[in-house]
C-alpha positions in Angstrom: -34.5 56.5 -27.8 -37.3 56.9 -25.3 -38.1 53.8 -23.1 -41.8 53.8 -23.9 -41.3 54.1 -27.7 -38.7 51.1 -27.5 -41.1 49.1 -25.6 -43.9 49.5 -28.2 -41.5 49.0 -31.2 -37.9 49.2 -31.6 -36.6 51.0 -34.6 -37.3 48.7 -37.5 -37.7 50.4 -40.8 -40.3 49.6 -43.4 -38.7 48.1 -46.4 -38.9 50.5 -49.5 -41.3 48.2 -51.5 -43.1 46.5 -48.7 -46.4 48.4 -49.4 -46.4 48.5 -53.2 -49.2 46.0 -53.4 -51.5 47.7 -50.8 -53.6 49.8 -53.2 -54.9 46.5 -54.9 -56.3 45.4 -51.6 -57.2 48.7 -50.0 -58.1 51.3 -52.6 -58.1 54.8 -51.1 -59.5 58.0 -52.9 -57.1 60.9 -53.8 -56.7 63.0 -50.7 -57.3 60.2 -48.2 -55.7 60.8 -44.8 -53.3 58.1 -43.9 -51.4 57.9 -40.6 -48.1 56.1 -40.0 -48.4 55.4 -36.3 -44.9 55.4 -35.0 -43.2 56.7 -38.2 -39.4 56.4 -36.9 -37.2 57.9 -39.5 -39.9 57.9 -42.3 -39.4 54.6 -44.2 -43.0 53.8 -43.7 -44.1 57.2 -44.9 -42.0 56.7 -48.1 -43.4 53.4 -48.7 -46.9 54.7 -48.2 -46.1 57.6 -50.5 -45.1 55.0 -53.3 -48.4 53.2 -52.8 -50.7 56.3 -52.4 -49.0 59.2 -54.2 -52.0 61.4 -53.9 -52.9 60.6 -50.1 -52.4 63.1 -47.4 -49.7 61.4 -45.3 -49.2 61.9 -41.7 -46.6 60.5 -39.4 -46.7 60.4 -35.5 -43.5 59.6 -33.6 -42.8 59.7 -29.7 -39.1 60.3 -30.1 -38.3 64.0 -30.7 -34.9 63.2 -32.5 -36.8 60.7 -34.8 -39.6 63.0 -35.4 -37.2 65.7 -36.4 -35.4 63.6 -38.8 -38.4 62.2 -40.3 -39.9 65.7 -40.9 -36.6 66.5 -42.8 -36.7 63.2 -44.7 -40.3 63.4 -45.6 -41.1 67.2 -46.2 -44.2 66.1 -48.3 -45.8 64.6 -45.1 -47.1 66.2 -41.8 -44.8 64.7 -39.1 -45.9 65.3 -35.5 -44.5 64.5 -32.2 -46.9 62.3 -30.1 -48.0 59.2 -28.5 -49.9 57.0 -30.9 -52.1 55.5 -28.2 -53.1 58.9 -27.1 -53.9 60.2 -30.6 -57.3 59.7 -32.0 -57.4 57.6 -35.1 -61.1 58.5 -36.2 -59.9 61.2 -38.8 -57.9 58.6 -41.0 -58.9 56.3 -43.8 -56.0 54.2 -43.1 -53.7 53.6 -40.0 -50.4 51.8 -40.8 -48.5 50.1 -38.0 -45.1 48.2 -37.9 -45.1 47.5 -34.2 -44.4 44.4 -32.1 -46.7 41.3 -31.5 -47.1 42.5 -27.8 -48.6 45.8 -28.9 -51.0 44.4 -31.4 -53.9 43.7 -28.8 -53.7 47.4 -27.8 -53.8 48.4 -31.5 -56.8 46.2 -32.1 -58.6 47.7 -29.1 -58.0 51.2 -30.2 -58.9 50.5 -33.8 -62.2 49.0 -32.8 -63.0 52.0 -30.7 -61.9 54.7 -33.1 -61.6 53.7 -36.7 -64.7 54.7 -38.9 -66.5 52.1 -41.0 -64.5 51.7 -44.2 -61.2 52.7 -42.7 -58.3 50.4 -42.7 -55.7 49.1 -40.0 -52.7 47.9 -41.8 -50.0 46.0 -40.0 -46.6 45.0 -41.3 -45.4 41.5 -40.2 -47.6 41.0 -37.2 -51.1 39.7 -37.3 -53.9 41.1 -35.2 -54.9 37.6 -34.2 -58.1 39.0 -32.5 -59.3 40.3 -35.9 -60.2 38.5 -39.2 -58.1 40.0 -41.9 -59.9 41.6 -44.9 -56.8 40.7 -47.0 -53.1 39.8 -46.6 -50.1 39.6 -48.8 -46.4 38.8 -48.9 -44.2 41.8 -49.4 -40.9 41.6 -51.3 -38.5 40.2 -48.7 -41.1 37.8 -47.2 -42.7 40.0 -44.6 -46.5 39.7 -44.3 -48.9 42.7 -44.6 -52.2 42.3 -42.7 -55.3 44.4 -43.7 -58.2 44.9 -41.5 -61.2 47.0 -42.7 -63.6 48.5 -40.1 -66.0 47.6 -38.8 -63.5 45.1 -37.3 -64.6 41.6 -36.8 -63.3 38.5 -35.0 -61.9 35.6 -36.8 -64.4 32.9 -38.0 -65.4 30.5 -35.2 -65.0 33.1 -32.4 
């Protein structure tokens, strides 16, 4: 597993039903482009597909072996090899992350610079503390899902 990929987020799969409630908080039109940034073996893409069956799902993964396996497991998604921090997020209606607390400030900076108004940043388990969440919910199994809609704003009082 590549060192910089491990540094960003070790391989922690998205639980199957973790994103089922997402459309209630972040409705997307049919054909919306959704990116799983750091898609690993594809569990996040599968959860996104359950939530948004008519979305155009894309995965981006730094590890060639994981990218290859993810593409095999998720033939209905476009899975590419690449660096989530170098790829541009402006073409997506939603960017989904399951990273680490240490990488969230970088994700916030990137989302502020690149997400179009109305687009969503979604984080499983780790809050972007520099942003005011638009919504949040507890997924089955107890993990928090944090949603931020662009334009992204600081928490109240900041």
